C-alpha positions in Angstrom: 0.0 0.0 0.0 2.8 2.5 0.9 4.8 1.7 -2.2 1.8 2.1 -4.4 1.0 5.5 -2.8 4.6 6.6 -3.1 4.5 5.7 -6.8 1.5 8.0 -7.2 3.4 10.8 -5.4 6.4 10.1 -7.7 4.3 10.6 -10.8 3.1 14.0 -9.6 6.6 14.9 -8.5 8.0 14.0 -11.9 5.5 16.4 -13.6 6.3 19.4 -11.5 8.7 19.0 -8.5 8.4 22.7 -7.7 4.7 22.6 -7.1 3.5 21.4 -3.7 0.9 19.1 -5.4 3.0 16.0 -4.8 3.5 16.9 -1.1 -0.3 17.6 -0.8 -1.0 14.2 -2.4 1.4 12.4 -0.1 -0.2 13.9 2.9 -3.7 12.9 1.6 -2.4 9.4 1.0 -0.8 9.4 4.5 2.7 8.5 3.2 4.3 11.8 4.1 4.0 14.9 6.3 5.0 18.4 5.3 8.3 18.1 7.3 11.8 17.9 5.9 12.4 14.4 7.5 9.2 13.0 6.1 9.7 14.5 2.6 13.3 13.2 2.5 12.2 9.7 3.4 9.5 9.8 0.7 12.0 11.0 -1.9 14.5 8.4 -0.8 12.0 5.5 -1.0 9.6 6.5 -3.7 9.8 4.2 -6.8 9.9 5.8 -10.2 11.3 9.2 -9.4 13.0 11.1 -12.2 16.6 11.3 -11.1 17.2 14.6 -13.0 14.2 16.2 -11.3 15.2 14.8 -7.9 18.7 16.2 -8.2 17.3 19.6 -9.3 14.9 19.6 -6.3 17.4 18.6 -3.7 20.1 21.0 -5.1 17.9 24.1 -4.8 19.6 27.0 -3.1 20.8 29.3 -1.7 19.9 28.2 1.9 18.3 31.5 2.8 16.0 31.4 -0.2 15.2 27.7 0.0 15.5 26.6 3.7 13.0 23.8 3.3 15.0 22.2 0.4 18.2 22.6 2.4 16.6 20.7 5.4 15.2 18.0 3.1 18.8 17.7 1.6 20.2 17.3 5.1 17.6 14.7 6.0 17.9 12.9 2.7 21.6 12.2 3.1 21.0 10.7 6.6 19.2 7.7 4.9 22.5 6.5 3.5 24.6 4.1 5.5 28.2 5.1 4.9 29.5 3.5 8.1 30.1 0.2 6.4 31.6 1.8 3.2 35.3 1.4 3.9 36.0 2.9 0.5 35.4 6.6 -0.2 34.6 6.0 -3.9 32.0 3.3 -3.0 30.2 5.7 -0.6 30.2 8.6 -3.2 29.0 6.3 -5.9 26.2 5.0 -3.6 25.1 8.6 -2.8 25.2 9.7 -6.5 23.3 6.7 -7.7 20.0 8.0 -6.1 19.8 11.1 -8.2 21.4 12.9 -11.1 23.9 15.5 -10.0 22.9 18.9 -11.6 25.6 20.6 -13.7 25.7 23.9 -11.8 28.8 24.2 -9.5 26.8 25.8 -6.6 24.3 22.9 -6.7 27.2 20.4 -6.8 28.7 22.2 -3.8 25.5 21.8 -1.8 25.4 18.1 -2.4 29.1 17.6 -1.7 28.7 19.6 1.5 25.9 17.4 2.9 27.7 14.2 1.7 31.0 15.2 3.2 29.6 16.0 6.6 27.5 12.8 6.8 30.2 10.6 5.4 32.8 12.0 7.9 30.3 11.7 10.9 29.5 8.1 10.0 33.1 7.0 9.5 34.0 8.2 13.0 37.4 7.2 14.4 37.9 4.7 11.6 38.2 7.4 9.0 41.4 8.3 7.2 40.0 11.8 6.9 40.9 14.3 9.6 37.8 16.4 9.0 34.8 16.9 6.8 36.6 19.5 4.8 39.0 16.9 3.5 36.0 14.7 2.4 34.4 17.7 0.7 37.6 18.6 -1.3 38.1 15.0 -2.4 34.5 14.6 -3.3 34.4 17.8 -5.4 37.7 16.9 -6.9 36.4 13.4 -7.8 33.4 15.0 -9.5 35.6 17.3 -11.5 37.9 14.3 -12.5 34.9 12.4 -13.7 33.7 15.4 -15.7 37.2 15.7 -17.2 37.4 12.0 -18.1 34.0 11.9 -19.7 33.7 15.3 -21.5 34.0 14.6 -25.2 35.3 18.2 -25.8 38.5 17.4 -23.9 41.2 15.8 -26.0 42.9 12.7 -24.6 46.3 14.5 -24.2 44.6 17.2 -22.0 42.8 14.8 -19.7 43.9 14.7 -16.1 46.3 11.9 -15.2 46.4 10.0 -12.0 49.5 11.8 -10.9 48.0 15.2 -11.6 44.9 14.2 -9.6 47.1 13.2 -6.6 49.2 16.3 -6.9 46.0 18.5 -7.0 44.8 16.9 -3.7 48.1 17.1 -1.8 47.7 18.5 1.7 43.9 18.4 1.8 43.7 16.2 4.9 44.4 18.8 7.5 47.7 19.7 5.8 48.6 16.0 5.2 48.2 13.8 2.2 45.6 11.1 2.0 46.7 7.5 1.4 46.9 6.7 -2.3 44.8 3.5 -2.1 
């Protein structure tokens, strides 16, 4: 019953995420409340959501203009379990699999900010990262590397090499380097 109701909510969301019609429908169907935590859970679990539209919705900003979206973004990232992800790349891949990352740098920044804080908090003492800022820089840098590698407008000779990537990220871990593996 819940999955079917969330599927209906997803269809309305996919038509116009900026309208509140999908939230209104979700409250009528009793699968969400108009709170950031409830909306985040619905967006995390609803089948059939358009990943492009989900990324655009969650990436809205700035915070002072879109505080509800910001709080939904914060709540959304808490649904991921990064504690068992011993590899940074696996955690980032898991996070980015749920939605399509918008192309605007400020939106990417918002996503990397919530990801880096949540990843760092969940890793705890086990983390190779000294702070969430190091996670943020590596996450953003990884996104830029991916863009560089897959952009057809960049000639192969101009693509970033492994050594260039490592050099670009030297000292990001509280002044120290991250392990290479």
